[in-house]
C-alpha positions as CSV (number, residue, x, y, z in Angstrom):
1,M,5.5,-1.5,5.6
2,D,2.1,-1.5,4.6
3,V,1.0,1.0,1.9
4,F,-1.6,2.6,4.2
5,W,1.0,3.6,6.4
6,W,2.9,5.1,3.8
7,I,0.0,6.7,2.2
8,L,-1.0,8.3,6.0
9,G,2.8,9.3,6.9
10,G,3.0,11.0,3.4
11,G,-0.1,12.9,3.7
12,I,0.6,14.2,7.2
13,V,4.2,15.3,6.1
14,M,3.0,17.1,3.0
15,S,0.2,18.7,5.2
16,C,2.8,20.0,7.6
17,I,5.0,21.7,4.7
18,A,2.3,24.2,4.9
19,L,3.7,25.4,7.9
20,V,7.1,26.4,6.1
21,G,5.2,29.5,5.0
22,S,6.0,31.1,8.3
23,I,9.5,31.4,7.3
24,T,8.5,34.5,5.4
25,L,8.0,36.1,8.8
26,I,11.9,35.9,9.5
27,L,13.4,36.0,6.2
28,P,14.6,39.5,4.9
29,K,12.8,40.3,1.8
30,R,15.9,40.5,-0.6
31,Y,16.9,37.1,0.5
32,F,13.4,35.7,-0.1
33,D,13.3,37.1,-3.5
34,S,16.7,35.7,-4.1
35,I,15.8,32.1,-3.8
36,I,11.7,31.9,-4.3
37,L,12.3,31.5,-7.9
38,P,14.9,29.1,-8.3
39,L,12.9,26.9,-6.2
40,V,9.9,27.4,-8.6
41,A,12.3,26.6,-11.5
42,M,13.2,23.4,-9.5
43,S,9.8,22.3,-8.8
44,A,8.8,23.1,-12.3
45,G,11.5,20.4,-13.5
46,S,11.0,18.0,-10.9
47,L,7.0,18.1,-11.8
48,L,7.6,17.6,-15.6
49,A,10.3,15.0,-15.2
50,G,8.1,13.1,-12.3
51,A,5.2,13.2,-14.8
52,L,7.2,12.1,-17.9
53,F,9.7,9.9,-16.5
54,H,7.9,8.1,-13.6
55,L,3.9,8.5,-13.8
56,M,3.3,8.2,-17.5
57,P,5.4,5.0,-18.0
58,A,4.1,3.4,-15.1
59,A,0.4,4.5,-16.0
60,V,0.8,2.8,-19.6
61,E,2.2,-0.5,-18.1
62,E,-0.7,-0.5,-16.1
63,M,-3.5,0.4,-18.5
64,P,-4.5,-0.2,-22.1
65,G,-4.5,1.5,-25.2
66,L,-5.3,5.4,-25.0
67,S,-6.6,5.1,-21.7
68,P,-3.8,6.7,-19.9
69,W,-3.2,9.4,-22.1
70,V,-7.0,10.2,-21.8
71,W,-6.7,10.4,-18.3
72,C,-3.7,12.6,-18.5
73,M,-5.7,15.1,-20.6
74,V,-8.4,15.0,-17.9
75,G,-6.1,15.9,-15.3
76,F,-4.4,18.3,-17.4
77,G,-8.1,19.9,-18.1
78,S,-9.3,19.6,-14.5
79,F,-6.7,22.1,-13.4
80,F,-7.0,24.3,-16.5
81,A,-11.1,24.5,-15.3
82,L,-10.0,25.2,-11.5
83,E,-7.7,28.2,-12.8
84,Q,-10.6,29.5,-15.3
85,F,-13.5,29.2,-13.1
86,L,-12.0,30.2,-9.7
87,H,-9.4,32.8,-11.1
88,W,-6.8,31.4,-9.2
89,H,-3.1,30.7,-9.9
90,H,0.2,29.9,-8.4
91,C,1.8,33.0,-7.1
92,H,5.0,32.8,-5.1
93,K,5.6,36.4,-4.4
94,P,4.0,37.7,-1.2
95,T,4.8,41.4,-2.2
96,H,2.1,41.6,-4.8
97,D,-1.0,43.7,-3.7
98,H,-3.6,40.8,-2.8
99,R,-7.1,41.6,-0.8
100,A,-8.5,39.5,1.6
101,P,-11.2,38.1,-0.4
102,L,-8.3,36.6,-3.0
103,G,-6.9,35.2,0.3
104,W,-9.8,33.3,0.8
105,L,-10.1,32.0,-2.7
106,I,-6.7,31.2,-2.7
107,L,-7.2,28.7,0.6
108,I,-10.3,27.2,-1.4
109,A,-8.5,26.7,-4.6
110,D,-5.3,25.4,-2.7
111,G,-7.6,22.9,-0.7
112,V,-9.0,21.6,-3.9
113,H,-5.7,21.2,-5.4
114,N,-4.2,19.5,-2.6
115,F,-7.3,17.1,-2.5
116,I,-6.2,16.1,-6.3
117,G,-2.7,15.9,-5.4
118,G,-3.5,13.6,-2.3
119,L,-5.4,11.2,-4.7
120,A,-2.8,11.1,-7.5
121,V,0.1,10.4,-5.1
122,A,-1.9,7.8,-3.0
123,G,-3.0,6.2,-6.5
124,A,0.8,6.1,-7.1
125,F,1.5,4.4,-3.7
126,L,-1.1,1.8,-4.5
127,V,0.6,0.7,-7.7
128,D,4.1,0.7,-6.3
129,I,5.6,2.1,-3.3
130,R,8.9,3.5,-5.0
131,L,6.4,5.4,-7.7
132,G,4.6,6.7,-5.0
133,M,7.4,8.0,-3.1
134,V,8.8,9.6,-6.5
135,A,5.3,11.5,-7.0
136,W,5.3,12.6,-3.2
137,L,8.7,14.0,-3.6
138,A,7.8,16.0,-6.9
139,A,4.7,17.3,-5.1
140,A,6.8,18.4,-2.2
141,A,9.2,19.8,-4.4
142,H,6.4,22.1,-5.8
143,E,4.5,22.4,-2.4
144,I,7.4,24.4,-0.8
145,P,7.8,27.6,-2.8
146,Q,3.9,27.4,-3.1
147,E,3.3,27.4,0.5
148,L,6.0,30.2,1.0
149,G,4.1,32.2,-1.6
150,D,0.6,31.5,-0.3
151,F,1.4,32.4,3.3
152,G,3.0,35.7,2.3
153,I,-0.2,36.5,0.2
154,L,-2.6,35.8,3.3
155,I,-0.2,38.1,5.6
156,H,-0.2,40.7,3.2
157,G,-4.1,40.5,2.5
158,G,-4.8,41.3,6.1
159,F,-4.7,37.8,7.7
160,P,-3.4,37.7,11.2
161,K,-0.1,35.7,11.3
162,K,-1.8,32.8,13.6
163,Q,-5.0,32.8,11.4
164,A,-3.0,32.7,8.4
165,L,-0.7,29.7,9.6
166,I,-3.8,27.7,10.7
167,F,-5.7,28.0,7.4
168,N,-2.8,27.3,5.6
169,L,-2.2,24.0,7.7
170,L,-6.2,23.1,7.4
171,S,-5.9,23.7,3.4
172,G,-3.0,21.6,3.3
173,L,-4.5,18.7,5.2
174,T,-7.1,18.0,2.3
175,F,-3.9,16.3,0.9
176,L,-4.1,13.6,3.4
177,V,-7.8,13.4,3.2
178,G,-7.5,12.9,-0.6
179,G,-5.1,10.0,0.1
180,L,-7.3,8.5,2.5
181,V,-9.9,8.4,-0.1
182,A,-8.1,6.8,-2.7
183,W,-7.0,4.1,-0.2
184,G,-10.6,3.6,0.9
185,V,-12.1,3.2,-2.6
186,S,-8.9,0.9,-3.8
187,S,-10.6,-1.9,-2.4
188,Q,-13.7,-1.2,-4.8
189,I,-12.6,0.3,-7.8
190,D,-9.4,0.2,-10.1
191,V,-7.5,3.4,-9.1
192,S,-5.0,3.2,-11.8
193,F,-6.5,5.9,-13.6
194,L,-5.0,8.4,-10.8
195,I,-1.6,7.9,-11.9
196,P,-2.3,9.6,-15.1
197,L,-4.7,11.9,-13.6
198,G,-1.7,13.0,-11.3
199,A,0.6,13.4,-14.4
200,G,-1.6,15.7,-16.2
201,N,-2.1,17.7,-12.9
202,F,2.0,18.1,-12.6
203,I,2.2,18.9,-16.4
204,Y,-0.2,21.8,-16.1
205,I,1.2,23.2,-13.0
206,A,4.6,23.1,-14.6
207,A,3.9,24.5,-17.8
208,A,1.0,26.9,-17.4
209,D,2.0,28.4,-14.2
210,L,5.4,27.9,-12.8
211,I,7.2,28.0,-16.1
212,P,5.7,31.5,-17.2
213,E,6.3,32.9,-13.9
214,I,9.8,32.2,-14.3
215,N,9.9,33.5,-17.9
216,R,9.0,37.0,-16.5
217,E,12.4,37.5,-15.2
218,G,14.6,39.4,-18.0
219,R,18.1,39.6,-16.5
220,A,20.5,37.1,-18.3
221,R,22.4,36.4,-15.2
222,R,19.0,35.6,-13.5
223,A,17.8,33.5,-16.3
224,V,20.6,31.1,-16.2
225,V,20.3,30.5,-12.5
226,H,16.5,29.6,-13.4
227,F,17.4,27.2,-16.2
228,L,20.2,25.5,-14.2
229,S,17.7,25.3,-11.2
230,F,15.0,23.6,-13.7
231,T,18.0,21.3,-15.1
232,A,18.6,20.2,-11.5
233,G,15.0,19.3,-10.9
234,V,14.9,17.2,-14.2
235,V,18.2,15.6,-13.8
236,L,17.2,14.3,-10.1
237,L,13.9,12.7,-11.3
238,W,15.6,11.4,-14.3
239,A,18.5,10.0,-12.1
240,I,15.9,8.4,-9.9
241,A,14.1,6.7,-12.7
242,A,17.3,5.6,-14.4
243,F,19.2,4.0,-11.1
244,I,16.2,3.2,-8.9
245,P,13.4,1.3,-11.5
246,H,10.3,0.7,-10.1
247,S,8.8,-2.6,-9.6
248,H,5.3,-2.3,-10.9
249,G,2.5,-4.2,-8.9
250,S,4.4,-4.0,-5.5
251,G,1.7,-2.3,-4.0
252,E,-1.8,-3.5,-2.9
253,L,-4.0,-2.5,-6.0
254,H,-4.0,-5.3,-8.2
255,E,-3.8,-8.4,-5.7
256,P,-6.8,-10.4,-6.3
257,L,-8.6,-11.3,-2.9
258,G,-8.2,-14.7,-1.7
259,H,-5.6,-15.6,-4.4
260,D,-3.6,-18.7,-3.7
261,H,-0.3,-19.3,-5.0
262,S,0.0,-22.9,-3.6
263,A,-1.6,-24.7,-6.6
264,H,1.2,-23.2,-8.8
265,D,3.9,-24.0,-5.8
266,H,2.9,-27.6,-5.7
267,A,2.5,-28.2,-9.7
268,P,6.0,-29.3,-10.2
269,A,6.0,-31.6,-7.3
270,L,2.9,-33.3,-8.4
271,E,4.2,-33.7,-12.0
272,N,7.2,-35.1,-10.6
273,D,5.2,-37.4,-8.3
274,H,3.2,-38.4,-11.9
275,E,6.5,-39.2,-13.7
276,G,7.7,-41.2,-10.7
277,H,4.6,-43.4,-11.0
278,D,4.8,-43.9,-14.4
279,H,8.5,-45.1,-14.1
280,E,7.5,-47.4,-11.3
281,G,4.7,-49.0,-13.8
282,H,7.6,-49.5,-16.2
283,D,9.6,-51.2,-13.7
284,H,6.9,-53.3,-12.6
285,E,6.3,-54.7,-16.3
286,G,9.9,-55.4,-16.6
287,H,9.8,-57.5,-13.8
288,Q,6.7,-59.2,-15.1
289,H,8.7,-60.0,-18.4
């Protein structure tokens, strides 16, 4: 299947994940509280493992020298700036006292976050389909608990249920927009930098937002559950890296336009023909003697 359809389909499904937030309307609070932090822990492990086991190795193969590490730092710093200037961070507990202005701020920041995520995941698809699938899975693992929390925040901030659902969906659609932008410019510029950029985003979200939230839990039993959930996310992405290796370059990114393989295909045949003519020449000389 053409890489464009992977990007389009992945973007649509990721955007629709915003609708899972409506589950908070029917889940009992006690049950929601019991599952949300383990999901956050698993998403933290998935994001870190996706960045370190998949995205960065691929970036090192695609880019020279320190370039992938510089772009990784840019990705990390961009989310740090987003958090500093918009005073926004991932929150997965809808019962906090959030006012409506913060609800709008979360929607804007979440839209920017999703747009950057769409750029990064599409960049991975453009280099290798399997790498894109791994990046998408890691992003989706993070998106589910985030959307659950965001929807709860909007409801508790005074948004009507239908309005909260629509705005959350619109915020999620920026992931699709980012993916289409990356695909559109890939024919004009090398978008390999989006892979380490996305890795930096993943590392920041996991290390600066998700893990500190998990560490607030003081009970030993819950801490063990969170650590096991985190480990499950890491092991899952490690297993994919170990048993389903990427085939870098299987996307459309680096295939030169108009590249003709026919010369390489016919080179051995031409060489054989040339050798054949040489043998014929020698045979002809032998007959003359």
